[in-house]
C-alpha positions as CSV (number, residue, x, y, z in Angstrom):
1,M,99.0,53.2,20.7
2,T,101.1,56.0,19.2
3,D,104.1,54.6,21.0
4,F,104.2,51.6,18.6
5,R,106.5,51.9,15.6
6,Q,103.9,50.2,13.5
7,F,101.5,53.1,14.1
8,S,104.0,55.5,12.4
9,I,104.4,53.4,9.3
10,R,100.7,52.7,8.6
11,K,100.9,54.6,5.3
12,N,103.9,52.5,4.2
13,L,102.2,49.2,5.1
14,R,99.1,50.3,3.1
15,L,101.4,51.1,0.2
16,R,103.1,47.7,0.6
17,A,99.8,46.0,0.3
18,G,98.9,48.0,-2.8
19,I,102.2,47.3,-4.5
20,I,101.9,43.5,-3.9
21,Q,98.3,43.5,-5.2
22,A,99.5,45.4,-8.3
23,I,102.3,42.9,-8.9
24,R,99.8,40.0,-8.7
25,G,97.5,41.7,-11.1
26,F,100.3,42.3,-13.6
27,F,101.3,38.7,-13.8
28,I,97.8,37.2,-13.7
29,E,96.9,39.5,-16.7
30,R,99.9,38.0,-18.6
31,D,98.9,34.4,-18.0
32,Y,101.4,33.7,-15.3
33,L,100.6,31.0,-12.7
34,E,101.2,31.9,-9.1
35,V,103.0,29.1,-7.4
36,E,104.2,28.1,-3.9
37,T,107.3,26.1,-3.2
38,P,108.8,24.9,0.1
39,Y,110.7,27.3,2.3
40,R,112.6,24.4,3.9
41,I,114.9,22.4,1.5
42,P,117.7,19.8,1.9
43,A,120.2,21.6,-0.4
44,P,120.3,25.3,-1.3
45,A,122.1,26.5,-4.4
46,P,125.8,26.5,-3.4
47,E,126.6,30.1,-4.0
48,A,129.9,31.4,-2.6
49,H,128.7,34.6,-1.0
50,I,125.1,33.7,0.0
51,D,124.7,31.8,3.3
52,A,121.6,29.7,4.1
53,L,120.2,29.4,7.6
54,C,119.9,25.9,9.1
55,S,116.5,24.4,9.9
56,G,117.2,21.1,11.6
57,D,119.1,19.0,9.1
58,W,117.8,21.1,6.2
59,F,118.0,24.8,5.3
60,L,115.6,27.7,4.8
61,H,115.7,28.7,1.2
62,T,117.7,31.7,0.2
63,S,115.5,31.9,-3.0
64,P,112.8,29.7,-4.5
65,E,114.9,29.4,-7.7
66,L,115.7,25.7,-7.6
67,C,112.2,24.5,-7.0
68,M,110.7,27.0,-9.5
69,K,113.1,25.8,-12.2
70,R,112.0,22.2,-11.5
71,L,108.5,23.5,-12.3
72,L,109.7,24.9,-15.6
73,A,111.2,21.5,-16.4
74,A,107.8,19.9,-15.6
75,G,106.1,22.0,-18.3
76,Y,105.0,25.2,-16.6
77,P,105.8,28.0,-19.1
78,R,105.1,31.2,-17.0
79,I,105.3,31.2,-13.2
80,F,105.7,33.7,-10.4
81,Q,106.0,33.6,-6.6
82,I,106.0,36.2,-3.8
83,C,107.6,34.6,-0.8
84,K,109.8,35.0,2.2
85,C,113.5,34.2,1.8
86,F,116.2,33.8,4.4
87,R,119.9,34.6,4.5
88,G,122.5,34.6,7.1
89,E,124.8,37.5,8.0
90,E,122.4,40.1,6.6
91,R,121.2,43.0,8.7
92,G,121.5,46.7,7.9
93,R,119.7,49.7,6.6
94,K,118.9,47.9,3.3
95,H,119.1,44.3,4.5
96,L,117.0,41.8,6.6
97,G,117.8,38.2,7.2
98,E,114.1,37.4,6.4
99,F,112.8,39.4,3.5
100,T,110.2,39.3,0.8
101,M,111.1,38.2,-2.8
102,L,109.2,38.3,-6.1
103,E,110.6,35.7,-8.4
104,W,109.3,35.0,-11.9
105,Y,110.3,32.7,-14.9
106,R,109.2,32.7,-18.5
107,T,110.1,30.1,-21.1
108,E,111.2,31.1,-24.6
109,A,112.7,34.3,-23.1
110,D,116.1,35.6,-22.4
111,Y,117.5,38.4,-20.2
112,S,116.6,41.1,-22.7
113,D,113.0,40.0,-22.6
114,I,113.0,40.0,-18.8
115,M,114.5,43.6,-18.8
116,E,111.6,44.8,-20.8
117,E,109.1,42.9,-18.6
118,C,110.8,44.4,-15.5
119,E,110.3,47.9,-16.9
120,E,106.6,47.1,-17.6
121,L,106.1,45.7,-14.1
122,I,107.5,48.6,-12.1
123,C,105.8,51.2,-14.3
124,F,102.5,49.3,-13.9
125,A,102.9,49.1,-10.1
126,A,103.8,52.8,-10.0
127,G,100.7,53.7,-12.1
128,Q,98.4,51.5,-9.9
129,T,99.6,53.3,-6.7
130,G,99.4,56.8,-8.0
131,F,103.0,57.5,-8.9
132,K,102.7,57.5,-12.7
133,N,106.0,58.3,-14.5
134,T,108.0,60.0,-11.7
135,L,109.2,59.2,-8.2
136,T,111.1,61.2,-5.7
137,Y,113.6,59.2,-3.7
138,Q,115.7,60.8,-0.9
139,G,115.5,64.2,-2.7
140,E,116.2,62.8,-6.2
141,K,113.6,62.9,-8.9
142,I,113.4,59.6,-10.8
143,D,112.0,59.5,-14.4
144,L,110.4,56.2,-15.0
145,T,109.5,56.7,-18.7
146,R,110.7,53.9,-20.9
147,P,113.2,52.8,-22.2
148,W,115.5,52.7,-19.2
149,Q,119.3,53.1,-19.3
150,R,121.6,50.1,-19.8
151,M,125.3,49.8,-19.0
152,S,127.6,46.7,-19.2
153,V,129.7,45.8,-16.2
154,R,132.8,46.4,-18.1
155,E,131.6,50.0,-18.9
156,A,130.8,50.5,-15.3
157,F,134.3,49.6,-14.2
158,E,135.8,51.9,-16.9
159,N,133.6,54.8,-15.6
160,F,133.5,54.4,-11.9
161,S,136.1,51.9,-10.6
162,P,139.6,52.6,-9.2
163,M,140.8,49.4,-10.8
164,T,140.2,47.5,-14.0
165,L,137.6,44.7,-14.1
166,N,140.3,42.1,-14.8
167,T,142.3,43.2,-11.7
168,A,139.2,43.1,-9.5
169,L,138.5,39.6,-10.7
170,C,142.0,38.4,-10.1
171,Q,142.0,39.9,-6.6
172,D,138.4,38.5,-5.9
173,R,137.3,42.0,-5.2
174,S,134.7,42.5,-8.0
175,D,131.7,42.3,-5.7
176,E,133.3,44.7,-3.3
177,I,134.1,47.2,-6.0
178,I,130.6,47.0,-7.5
179,A,129.0,47.5,-4.1
180,C,131.3,50.3,-2.8
181,E,132.4,52.2,-5.9
182,I,130.0,51.5,-8.7
183,E,126.5,51.0,-7.2
184,P,126.2,54.6,-5.7
185,N,126.5,56.0,-9.2
186,L,123.9,53.8,-10.9
187,G,120.3,54.7,-11.8
188,R,120.7,58.4,-10.9
189,G,117.7,60.3,-12.3
190,K,116.6,57.3,-14.4
191,P,116.6,53.5,-13.8
192,L,119.6,51.6,-15.1
193,F,120.2,47.9,-16.0
194,L,123.7,46.8,-15.2
195,Y,124.2,43.8,-17.5
196,D,126.7,41.3,-19.0
197,Y,128.5,40.2,-15.9
198,P,131.8,38.4,-16.2
199,A,131.3,34.7,-16.4
200,P,132.6,33.9,-12.9
201,L,129.9,36.2,-11.5
202,G,127.0,34.4,-13.1
203,A,126.7,31.1,-11.3
204,L,123.3,30.2,-12.6
205,A,123.2,32.3,-15.8
206,R,123.8,31.2,-19.4
207,L,126.9,32.4,-21.1
208,S,126.4,34.8,-24.0
209,H,126.3,33.2,-27.4
210,D,128.3,36.2,-28.7
211,D,131.0,36.4,-26.0
212,A,131.6,33.4,-23.7
213,S,133.5,35.6,-21.3
214,V,130.2,37.2,-20.0
215,A,127.1,35.8,-18.5
216,E,123.6,36.9,-19.5
217,R,122.8,38.5,-16.2
218,F,121.5,41.9,-15.2
219,E,120.7,43.8,-12.0
220,L,118.4,46.9,-11.8
221,Y,119.5,50.0,-10.0
222,I,117.4,53.1,-9.2
223,S,119.0,55.9,-7.3
224,G,121.9,53.7,-6.4
225,L,119.6,51.0,-4.9
226,E,119.9,47.5,-6.2
227,L,116.4,46.0,-6.8
228,C,116.7,42.8,-8.7
229,N,119.0,40.1,-10.1
230,A,118.1,38.3,-13.4
231,F,119.4,35.8,-15.9
232,S,119.0,34.0,-19.1
233,E,118.8,30.8,-17.2
234,L,121.5,28.1,-17.6
235,N,119.9,24.8,-18.5
236,D,123.0,22.6,-19.1
237,P,123.2,20.2,-16.2
238,A,126.9,19.3,-16.8
239,E,127.9,23.0,-16.9
240,Q,125.8,23.8,-13.9
241,R,127.4,21.0,-11.9
242,T,130.9,22.3,-12.8
243,R,129.9,25.7,-11.6
244,F,128.4,24.5,-8.4
245,E,131.5,22.4,-7.7
246,A,133.6,25.6,-8.0
247,E,131.3,27.5,-5.6
248,L,131.4,24.6,-3.1
249,S,135.2,24.5,-3.3
250,Y,135.3,28.3,-2.5
251,R,133.0,27.8,0.5
252,R,135.1,24.9,1.7
253,T,138.4,26.8,1.5
254,S,136.7,29.9,3.1
255,G,135.5,27.9,6.1
256,K,131.8,28.3,5.2
257,T,129.1,25.7,5.5
258,V,129.4,23.2,2.5
259,Y,126.0,22.2,1.2
260,S,125.1,19.0,-0.4
261,M,124.9,19.0,-4.2
262,P,121.2,19.6,-5.2
263,E,121.0,16.5,-7.3
264,K,117.3,16.5,-8.1
265,F,117.5,20.1,-9.4
266,L,120.5,19.1,-11.6
267,R,118.6,16.1,-13.0
268,S,115.7,18.3,-13.9
269,L,117.8,20.8,-15.9
270,E,118.0,18.2,-18.7
271,F,114.3,18.9,-19.3
272,M,114.2,22.6,-18.6
273,P,113.6,24.7,-21.8
274,E,115.3,28.0,-22.4
275,A,114.0,30.6,-20.1
276,G,114.6,34.0,-18.5
277,G,114.1,34.7,-14.8
278,N,114.2,37.5,-12.3
279,A,114.4,37.8,-8.5
280,L,113.2,41.2,-7.3
281,G,113.3,42.4,-3.6
282,I,109.9,43.6,-2.6
283,D,111.2,45.4,0.5
284,R,113.7,47.3,-1.6
285,L,111.1,48.3,-4.1
286,L,108.9,49.5,-1.2
287,M,111.8,51.6,0.1
288,L,111.9,53.3,-3.3
289,F,108.1,54.0,-3.4
290,A,107.9,55.0,0.2
291,D,110.9,57.3,-0.1
292,T,112.9,55.9,2.8
293,G,116.5,54.9,3.2
294,K,115.6,52.3,5.9
295,I,114.2,48.9,5.2
296,D,112.6,48.9,8.7
297,D,110.2,51.6,7.5
298,V,108.4,49.2,5.1
299,T,108.5,46.2,7.4
300,A,105.8,45.4,10.0
301,F,108.2,43.8,12.4
302,T,112.0,43.9,12.5
303,P,114.0,41.0,14.1
304,E,114.8,43.2,17.1
305,E,111.0,43.6,17.9
306,L,110.3,39.9,18.1
């Protein structure tokens, strides 16, 4: 039995169960409804750099976002879901093609509200599993006491990038620069929210009322590890269609699969109230709590073992 990899990660899998139970308890206490939406859908969100896996004539969802927003439009004010998501071209120390996502949405909220709720959630999960206000990840002590740090994307480029934000956008290298040059510096010693992304990098996010050049989007980093992606949600169907058309055009010219326009989702946006939402990678969060640099160490079975 000791030859099985699963035997050596029993502690991590117990921790995984405890974290997921804590997450459910957190949202249920706050009057969120746990929902389930289909994994197999006819048209995923047409994002330029996220590739959906085919399932017959349909696709496995890369996120439950489209269906969950249709529930917001149908009158559900607070919803969450813990589910499997699927993406092509993703395998590495921090990536799996099939992974576990927590996604939640709240009406009458924006990305600032979701930042605060994200802090509360992770601190609650830490407390429920015996970590309290500190973690140690890969030799680095992390202080979880609130409030957490915040830095705009523009500030991050000024502090850590070899080129300006405008240059990176013009060269279509902004994602590359963020991943390779900026991310390793973020959340060192204390969690950090990277926020106010340039408008072209917020495909499903509302633009700021104060500055239309930025989208109300944030990502959370702890010890250089990206954990979540959140928005003040865009609920203008005409603007969303325009953005999706731009993403589809990029996919077409890049030789990627071109998806159908998600028409039922777009029609529902007319009825969706203002809301904030967040997508948080459970496996990444488990890496942090289990103090491991390999996503395999918090996963019962890897693709290679099947």
